[in-house]
C-alpha positions as CSV (number, residue, x, y, z in Angstrom):
1,M,-5.5,-72.3,-66.7
2,I,-6.0,-71.6,-70.5
3,K,-3.9,-68.6,-72.0
4,A,-5.7,-67.4,-75.2
5,K,-5.8,-63.8,-76.4
6,V,-9.1,-64.0,-77.3
7,L,-9.8,-64.1,-73.3
8,D,-8.5,-60.7,-73.3
9,I,-11.3,-59.5,-75.1
10,L,-13.9,-61.7,-73.3
11,K,-12.6,-60.3,-70.2
12,A,-13.1,-56.2,-71.4
13,L,-16.7,-57.0,-72.2
14,S,-19.6,-56.1,-69.7
15,K,-22.2,-58.8,-69.1
16,D,-24.5,-57.2,-72.0
17,E,-21.7,-57.2,-74.5
18,L,-21.0,-61.0,-73.9
19,K,-24.5,-61.9,-74.3
20,Q,-24.6,-59.8,-77.5
21,F,-21.2,-61.5,-78.8
22,G,-22.7,-64.8,-78.2
23,E,-25.9,-63.9,-80.3
24,Y,-23.3,-62.0,-82.9
25,I,-21.4,-65.5,-83.5
26,S,-24.8,-67.3,-83.4
27,S,-25.6,-65.5,-86.7
28,P,-25.0,-67.7,-89.9
29,V,-24.2,-64.5,-91.6
30,I,-21.1,-64.6,-89.2
31,N,-20.0,-67.6,-88.3
32,K,-21.1,-71.1,-90.2
33,R,-18.9,-73.4,-87.4
34,E,-21.1,-74.8,-84.6
35,A,-18.0,-75.7,-82.7
36,V,-16.6,-72.0,-82.5
37,V,-20.1,-70.8,-80.8
38,E,-19.6,-74.1,-78.3
39,L,-16.1,-72.8,-77.6
40,F,-17.6,-69.6,-76.9
41,N,-20.2,-70.9,-74.7
42,S,-17.6,-73.1,-72.8
43,Y,-15.9,-70.0,-72.1
44,R,-18.4,-67.5,-70.9
45,K,-19.1,-69.9,-68.3
46,H,-15.8,-68.9,-66.9
47,Y,-16.3,-65.2,-67.1
48,P,-14.9,-63.0,-65.8
49,E,-11.8,-63.9,-64.4
50,F,-11.1,-67.2,-66.5
51,N,-8.6,-68.5,-63.7
52,D,-10.5,-72.0,-62.5
53,K,-8.4,-74.5,-61.9
54,S,-10.6,-76.8,-63.9
55,F,-10.4,-74.2,-66.7
56,T,-7.9,-76.3,-68.9
57,K,-7.9,-76.6,-72.7
58,E,-8.2,-80.7,-72.2
59,K,-11.2,-80.3,-70.4
60,V,-12.8,-77.4,-72.6
61,F,-11.6,-80.0,-76.0
62,R,-13.1,-82.9,-74.4
63,K,-16.6,-81.2,-73.8
64,L,-16.3,-80.0,-77.5
65,Y,-15.7,-83.2,-78.8
66,P,-16.6,-86.3,-76.3
67,G,-14.8,-89.6,-76.6
68,K,-11.7,-87.9,-78.7
69,S,-7.9,-87.0,-77.7
70,Y,-6.8,-83.7,-77.0
71,N,-5.6,-82.2,-80.6
72,D,-3.7,-79.1,-80.1
73,E,-3.7,-78.0,-83.5
74,V,-7.5,-78.3,-83.6
75,F,-8.0,-76.2,-80.2
76,R,-5.5,-73.6,-81.4
77,N,-7.4,-73.1,-84.7
78,L,-10.6,-72.7,-82.9
79,N,-9.4,-70.1,-80.7
80,S,-7.8,-68.4,-83.6
81,Q,-11.6,-68.5,-85.4
82,L,-13.0,-67.2,-82.4
83,L,-10.6,-64.2,-81.8
84,K,-11.2,-63.1,-85.5
85,H,-14.8,-62.9,-84.9
86,A,-14.4,-61.0,-81.1
87,E,-12.0,-58.4,-83.1
88,E,-14.8,-58.2,-85.6
89,F,-17.3,-57.6,-82.6
90,L,-15.2,-54.9,-81.3
91,S,-15.3,-53.1,-84.6
92,F,-19.0,-53.4,-85.0
93,L,-19.3,-52.1,-81.6
94,G,-18.0,-49.3,-82.4
95,Y,-19.3,-48.9,-85.9
96,T,-22.8,-49.3,-84.2
97,S,-22.2,-46.7,-81.5
98,N,-21.2,-43.7,-84.0
99,Q,-24.4,-43.2,-85.8
100,F,-22.7,-40.8,-88.0
101,S,-20.2,-43.5,-89.1
102,V,-23.4,-45.9,-89.8
103,K,-25.3,-42.9,-91.8
104,K,-21.9,-42.0,-93.9
105,H,-21.4,-45.6,-95.1
106,L,-25.3,-45.8,-96.1
107,L,-24.8,-42.7,-98.1
108,S,-22.1,-43.9,-99.8
109,E,-23.5,-47.4,-100.8
110,L,-26.7,-45.2,-102.0
111,L,-24.5,-43.2,-104.4
112,S,-22.3,-46.3,-105.7
113,R,-25.6,-48.5,-106.4
114,N,-27.5,-45.3,-107.5
115,I,-30.4,-45.3,-105.4
116,L,-30.6,-41.7,-105.4
117,S,-34.4,-41.9,-104.4
118,L,-33.2,-42.4,-100.7
119,F,-30.3,-40.8,-100.5
120,E,-31.8,-37.0,-100.2
121,K,-33.7,-38.5,-97.3
122,N,-30.5,-39.6,-95.5
123,L,-28.5,-37.0,-96.3
124,S,-30.9,-34.7,-94.5
125,E,-31.2,-37.0,-91.5
126,A,-27.0,-36.7,-91.6
127,T,-27.3,-33.1,-91.7
128,E,-30.2,-32.4,-88.9
129,A,-28.1,-35.1,-86.6
130,L,-24.8,-33.1,-86.8
131,E,-26.4,-29.7,-86.2
132,R,-27.7,-31.0,-83.1
133,Q,-24.5,-32.0,-82.2
134,P,-23.6,-29.1,-79.1
135,A,-19.8,-29.3,-79.9
136,H,-18.8,-27.2,-83.2
137,D,-15.2,-28.2,-82.9
138,L,-12.8,-30.4,-85.2
139,D,-15.2,-33.3,-85.3
140,Y,-18.0,-31.2,-86.4
141,F,-16.2,-29.4,-89.2
142,S,-14.8,-32.6,-90.4
143,K,-18.0,-34.4,-90.4
144,S,-19.6,-31.6,-92.3
145,Y,-16.9,-31.6,-94.9
146,E,-17.5,-35.1,-95.7
147,L,-21.6,-34.4,-96.0
148,F,-20.6,-31.6,-98.3
149,L,-18.7,-33.9,-100.4
150,Y,-21.3,-36.3,-100.7
151,K,-23.8,-33.6,-101.7
152,D,-21.6,-32.9,-104.5
153,M,-21.5,-36.4,-105.9
154,Y,-25.2,-36.5,-105.3
155,N,-25.3,-33.5,-107.6
156,S,-23.0,-34.8,-110.3
157,F,-25.1,-37.7,-110.5
158,R,-28.2,-34.9,-111.7
159,N,-25.7,-33.0,-113.5
160,N,-26.3,-30.1,-111.1
161,F,-23.2,-28.0,-109.4
162,S,-23.3,-25.8,-106.5
163,K,-20.5,-23.8,-106.0
164,Q,-22.1,-22.6,-102.2
165,D,-21.7,-26.7,-101.4
166,I,-18.2,-27.4,-102.9
167,Q,-16.8,-23.6,-100.9
168,R,-18.5,-24.7,-97.7
169,A,-16.8,-28.3,-98.1
170,E,-13.4,-26.5,-99.0
171,R,-14.3,-24.2,-95.8
172,D,-14.8,-26.8,-93.6
173,L,-11.9,-28.9,-94.5
174,V,-9.3,-26.0,-94.1
175,V,-10.8,-25.3,-90.6
176,S,-10.7,-28.9,-89.3
177,F,-7.2,-29.0,-90.7
178,V,-5.9,-25.6,-89.0
179,M,-7.6,-27.0,-85.5
180,K,-6.0,-30.2,-85.8
181,I,-2.4,-28.6,-86.6
182,L,-2.4,-26.4,-83.7
183,E,-3.9,-29.0,-81.7
184,I,-1.2,-31.5,-82.5
185,Q,1.4,-28.8,-82.1
186,N,0.5,-28.1,-78.7
187,Y,0.3,-31.6,-77.8
188,V,4.1,-32.0,-79.4
189,L,5.0,-29.1,-77.1
190,Y,3.2,-30.1,-73.9
191,E,5.0,-33.7,-74.0
192,S,8.4,-32.3,-74.9
193,R,8.4,-30.3,-71.9
194,L,7.2,-32.8,-69.6
195,L,9.5,-35.6,-70.7
196,G,12.6,-32.8,-71.1
197,L,12.7,-33.2,-75.1
198,D,13.8,-30.5,-77.9
199,R,10.7,-28.7,-78.4
200,S,11.1,-28.1,-82.1
201,L,8.0,-28.8,-84.1
202,Y,8.0,-30.7,-87.5
203,L,6.2,-27.7,-89.2
204,S,8.3,-24.3,-88.5
205,D,7.2,-21.5,-86.6
206,K,6.7,-19.4,-89.9
207,F,4.3,-22.1,-91.0
208,T,2.0,-21.5,-88.3
209,E,2.6,-17.9,-88.6
210,S,1.7,-17.9,-92.3
211,M,-1.0,-20.4,-92.0
212,M,-2.8,-18.1,-89.5
213,K,-1.9,-14.6,-91.1
214,N,-3.3,-15.9,-94.6
215,L,-6.4,-17.4,-93.4
216,P,-9.7,-16.0,-94.7
217,E,-11.1,-13.3,-91.6
218,D,-14.3,-15.6,-91.1
219,I,-12.0,-18.5,-90.4
220,K,-9.5,-16.5,-88.4
221,D,-12.1,-15.2,-86.4
222,M,-13.9,-18.3,-85.4
223,P,-13.7,-18.7,-81.5
224,Q,-13.2,-22.4,-81.7
225,V,-10.0,-21.6,-83.9
226,Q,-8.9,-18.8,-81.7
227,I,-9.3,-21.1,-78.9
228,H,-7.0,-23.4,-80.3
229,F,-4.2,-20.9,-81.4
230,N,-4.1,-19.3,-78.1
231,A,-3.7,-22.3,-76.3
232,F,-1.1,-23.4,-78.7
233,M,0.7,-20.1,-78.3
234,L,0.3,-20.4,-74.6
235,E,2.1,-23.2,-74.1
236,K,5.0,-22.1,-76.7
237,T,5.5,-18.8,-74.8
238,D,3.8,-19.0,-71.6
239,E,3.0,-14.7,-72.4
240,E,0.2,-13.8,-70.1
241,K,-1.8,-12.3,-73.1
242,Y,-2.4,-16.1,-74.5
243,F,-3.8,-16.7,-71.1
244,E,-6.1,-14.1,-70.5
245,N,-7.0,-14.3,-74.1
246,L,-7.7,-18.2,-73.8
247,H,-9.6,-17.6,-70.6
248,D,-11.9,-15.1,-71.8
249,L,-12.8,-17.6,-75.0
250,V,-13.3,-20.7,-72.9
251,I,-15.8,-18.8,-70.6
252,K,-17.7,-17.4,-73.7
253,Y,-17.3,-20.2,-76.1
254,G,-16.3,-23.2,-74.6
255,D,-19.6,-24.7,-75.2
256,L,-18.4,-25.1,-79.0
257,L,-15.7,-27.5,-77.8
258,E,-16.2,-31.2,-77.2
259,K,-16.1,-31.8,-73.5
260,E,-12.4,-33.5,-73.4
261,K,-10.9,-30.8,-75.5
262,L,-12.4,-28.1,-73.3
263,Y,-10.8,-29.9,-70.3
264,N,-7.5,-30.0,-71.9
265,K,-7.8,-25.9,-72.5
266,Y,-8.5,-25.6,-68.7
267,I,-5.3,-27.9,-67.8
268,D,-3.1,-25.9,-70.0
269,M,-4.3,-22.6,-68.4
270,I,-3.8,-24.5,-64.8
271,E,-0.1,-25.5,-66.0
272,H,0.7,-22.2,-67.0
273,L,-0.3,-20.5,-63.7
274,K,1.8,-23.5,-62.1
275,R,4.9,-23.0,-64.2
276,T,4.9,-19.0,-64.3
277,R,3.7,-18.0,-60.4
278,S,4.5,-19.1,-57.0
279,M,2.0,-21.7,-55.6
280,N,2.1,-20.0,-52.3
281,D,1.0,-16.7,-53.4
282,P,-3.0,-16.5,-52.3
283,N,-3.5,-14.9,-55.5
284,T,-2.4,-17.7,-57.7
285,V,-4.1,-20.3,-55.2
286,R,-7.4,-18.4,-56.2
287,E,-6.6,-18.7,-59.8
288,V,-6.2,-22.1,-60.2
289,F,-9.3,-23.1,-57.5
290,T,-11.6,-20.9,-60.0
291,L,-10.3,-22.6,-63.2
292,R,-10.7,-26.1,-61.4
293,R,-13.9,-25.0,-59.8
294,E,-15.2,-24.1,-63.5
295,I,-13.9,-27.5,-64.5
296,I,-16.4,-29.0,-62.1
297,E,-19.3,-27.0,-62.5
298,K,-19.1,-27.4,-66.1
299,G,-18.8,-31.1,-65.7
300,L,-15.7,-31.6,-67.9
301,F,-13.8,-34.3,-65.7
302,T,-14.2,-37.6,-67.0
303,E,-17.7,-39.3,-66.4
304,N,-17.9,-41.0,-63.1
305,F,-14.4,-40.6,-62.5
306,M,-12.0,-37.9,-60.7
307,T,-8.7,-38.8,-59.9
308,N,-7.7,-38.2,-55.9
309,M,-5.0,-36.0,-56.8
310,F,-7.2,-33.3,-58.3
311,F,-10.0,-34.1,-55.4
312,L,-7.3,-33.1,-53.0
313,N,-6.1,-30.2,-54.9
314,M,-9.6,-28.8,-54.9
315,V,-10.0,-29.3,-51.0
316,K,-6.8,-27.8,-50.4
317,S,-7.1,-24.4,-52.3
318,G,-10.9,-23.9,-51.3
319,S,-10.0,-24.7,-47.6
320,R,-7.1,-22.0,-47.7
321,L,-9.3,-19.7,-49.4
322,K,-11.9,-20.3,-46.9
323,E,-14.4,-21.2,-49.2
324,F,-15.9,-23.6,-46.9
325,D,-19.4,-24.3,-47.9
326,W,-18.0,-25.0,-51.2
327,V,-15.7,-27.3,-50.1
328,K,-17.9,-29.4,-47.9
329,M,-20.6,-29.6,-50.6
330,F,-17.8,-30.7,-53.1
331,I,-16.3,-33.1,-50.6
332,E,-19.8,-34.7,-49.8
333,N,-20.8,-34.9,-53.6
334,Y,-17.9,-36.0,-55.6
335,N,-15.8,-38.4,-53.3
336,G,-18.1,-41.2,-55.0
337,L,-16.0,-40.6,-58.4
338,I,-12.7,-41.3,-56.9
339,S,-11.4,-44.8,-57.4
340,E,-12.3,-47.2,-54.9
341,D,-8.9,-48.4,-53.9
342,Y,-8.3,-44.2,-52.7
343,R,-11.6,-43.4,-51.8
344,H,-11.4,-44.1,-47.9
345,S,-8.0,-42.7,-47.5
346,T,-8.7,-39.4,-49.7
347,Y,-12.3,-38.7,-48.0
348,Q,-10.9,-38.8,-44.8
349,L,-7.4,-36.7,-46.0
350,A,-10.0,-34.1,-47.2
351,L,-12.0,-33.4,-44.2
352,S,-9.0,-33.6,-42.3
353,T,-7.4,-30.8,-44.4
354,M,-11.1,-28.7,-44.2
355,N,-11.1,-28.9,-40.6
356,F,-7.5,-27.9,-39.9
357,E,-8.2,-24.5,-42.0
358,M,-11.3,-24.2,-39.9
359,K,-9.4,-24.5,-36.9
360,R,-11.3,-27.5,-35.7
361,F,-7.9,-29.4,-34.7
362,D,-9.3,-32.3,-32.6
363,E,-11.3,-32.9,-35.6
364,A,-8.4,-33.0,-38.1
365,L,-6.7,-35.3,-36.3
366,S,-9.3,-37.8,-35.9
367,H,-9.8,-37.6,-39.6
368,L,-6.0,-38.0,-40.0
369,A,-5.9,-41.2,-37.8
370,L,-8.4,-43.1,-40.2
371,V,-6.2,-42.4,-43.7
372,K,-4.1,-45.4,-44.9
373,Y,-0.8,-45.0,-46.0
374,E,-1.6,-45.9,-49.6
375,D,1.4,-44.8,-50.8
376,N,4.4,-42.2,-50.3
377,Y,2.2,-39.1,-51.6
378,Y,-0.6,-40.0,-48.6
379,N,2.4,-40.8,-46.1
380,L,3.8,-37.2,-46.7
381,E,0.4,-35.6,-46.5
382,V,-0.4,-37.1,-42.9
383,R,2.9,-36.7,-41.7
384,N,2.9,-32.7,-42.9
385,L,-0.6,-31.9,-41.4
386,T,-0.1,-33.8,-38.3
387,S,3.0,-31.6,-37.9
388,R,1.3,-28.4,-38.1
389,I,-1.9,-29.6,-36.2
390,Y,0.7,-30.3,-33.2
391,Y,1.9,-26.6,-33.8
392,E,-1.6,-25.3,-33.9
393,M,-2.5,-27.1,-30.6
394,G,0.8,-26.0,-28.8
395,E,1.9,-29.6,-28.2
396,T,5.3,-28.7,-28.3
397,D,6.9,-31.9,-26.8
398,M,4.6,-34.0,-29.3
399,L,5.7,-31.9,-32.2
400,N,9.6,-32.6,-31.5
401,D,9.4,-36.0,-31.5
402,F,6.8,-36.2,-34.5
403,L,9.5,-34.1,-36.7
404,N,12.1,-36.2,-35.9
405,S,10.1,-39.4,-37.0
406,Y,9.2,-37.3,-39.9
407,R,12.9,-36.1,-40.6
408,I,13.8,-39.9,-40.4
409,Y,11.4,-41.1,-42.9
410,V,12.1,-38.4,-45.6
411,S,15.7,-39.0,-45.3
412,K,15.8,-43.1,-45.6
413,N,12.9,-43.0,-48.4
414,R,14.9,-44.0,-51.3
415,A,11.6,-44.0,-53.2
416,L,11.0,-40.1,-52.7
417,S,11.7,-38.0,-55.8
418,R,14.7,-35.1,-54.9
419,K,12.1,-32.4,-54.9
420,D,9.9,-34.1,-52.4
421,C,12.5,-34.9,-50.3
422,E,14.3,-31.6,-50.5
423,S,10.9,-29.7,-49.8
424,H,9.8,-31.9,-46.9
425,T,13.3,-31.8,-45.1
426,H,13.5,-28.0,-45.5
427,F,9.9,-27.4,-44.3
428,I,10.9,-29.5,-41.0
429,S,14.0,-27.8,-40.5
430,V,12.2,-24.0,-40.6
431,L,9.1,-25.6,-38.3
432,G,12.0,-27.0,-35.9
433,K,13.3,-23.4,-36.0
434,I,10.4,-21.9,-35.3
435,V,9.4,-24.1,-32.0
436,R,13.0,-23.1,-31.0
437,I,12.3,-19.5,-31.4
438,K,9.0,-19.7,-29.7
439,E,10.4,-21.3,-26.9
440,S,13.2,-19.0,-26.3
441,G,11.1,-15.9,-26.7
442,K,13.8,-14.3,-28.8
443,S,11.2,-12.8,-31.6
444,Y,14.4,-11.0,-33.3
445,K,15.6,-14.5,-34.8
446,V,12.2,-14.4,-36.9
447,D,14.0,-11.2,-38.8
448,E,16.8,-13.4,-40.0
449,L,14.8,-16.0,-41.0
450,L,11.6,-14.1,-43.1
451,P,14.1,-12.6,-45.8
452,T,15.5,-16.0,-46.5
453,E,12.3,-18.1,-46.4
454,R,10.2,-15.6,-48.4
455,K,13.0,-16.5,-51.6
456,K,12.4,-20.3,-51.3
457,E,10.2,-22.7,-52.7
458,F,8.8,-25.4,-50.3
459,I,5.8,-27.3,-49.4
460,N,3.4,-25.3,-47.2
461,K,5.4,-21.9,-47.6
462,T,2.5,-19.5,-46.8
463,W,1.8,-21.4,-43.5
464,I,5.2,-21.2,-42.3
465,L,5.4,-17.5,-43.2
466,E,2.2,-17.0,-41.7
467,K,3.8,-18.3,-38.3
468,L,6.7,-16.6,-38.6
469,R,4.8,-13.4,-38.9
470,E,2.7,-14.3,-35.8
471,L,6.1,-14.6,-33.7
472,E,7.3,-11.3,-35.1
473,F,4.3,-9.6,-33.7
474,D,4.3,-11.4,-30.3
């Protein structure tokens, strides 16, 4: 089997792109060596895996040069040239897919060649295309700045000067710079927090404070700038006022941001809630669910893809809040966006979770039986949900046996994080105590457990406290 770097690129191309690449290197403007085209045509027969047993460099060489002995230097040279063309083709794809980039380079060439008769027409087309862009975020202001610079160069060719155009270019440059600085600082703080690194910034707090303080009012008051500023300050301080400001701003002006950046702002808010509040608090669950539902309804997730974790979190929180109609719609309409490897198990686990909250325990068990133990997460989710179902069904003997196997699985699984191990171990312990209290009828024991468990954080704490309160009133 041949190992060549160019095959990594060919594997990554779609069928249409592979065909286009063949046309690309067949152009004499791009490539003048027929042997390079023949090498590609030989390779493309083995697309997309390139792992046939017959796929050897000696056999490919014989097809290229019948009757000649294999020459490794010649073969490597051909591969190097094909790789060079493949790399340039990727650049070509990126360039032609960005119409602004194409138009920008055209404007530059028209000016450098003094073809002013076509400049105004193309500048107008580029400006109109930019204004049609729905998002007026960092990318918009950066491009606008470039267009106004080209316009100024054009004016200088005609011995004109437009102060208005120069100041517009200056303003757009400042806006894009401010938003980029805030975005980078937010990112550094976020990653540093996740990785446990020092959260100091290259640009000091005083710089950011001074920058915002000295901005012209029209820039400072831009919703886009305020969104980036409040997101940065939320990550930096976790103060509630920045959370409230940010949420209000994305509701009113979120459409001004690029889709990916708006999604990131929602994640900033969700992460803030998780850091600062208990996820066992129904009010927190409601707030997080509302934010996630806004992500769904605004279509902010990656196109044609949704992570299995995000999907299950939506189902869990929606089901806990009794939003069953919405949850049913979500499960059926969006499960196709989950990676195929996890789709079936995630779908079944989601249905089981919803049916559990609807108190359809037999249906919940039947769906759980169809979940494959893809990894530790699914294994733990199935075990935890099964134990709660057995409790709700009054299957005490089955529950006791199951809790023992659940406990053994957690204690012997070295792949579990310390946090997961402690959380599930505590859940098992408390549920066992609840079962014993229920069997003995000693409801006064609940008074000893409740104050202690309210202070602790562990998986499905809300459900545990609910079962304790039920025993308290029995």
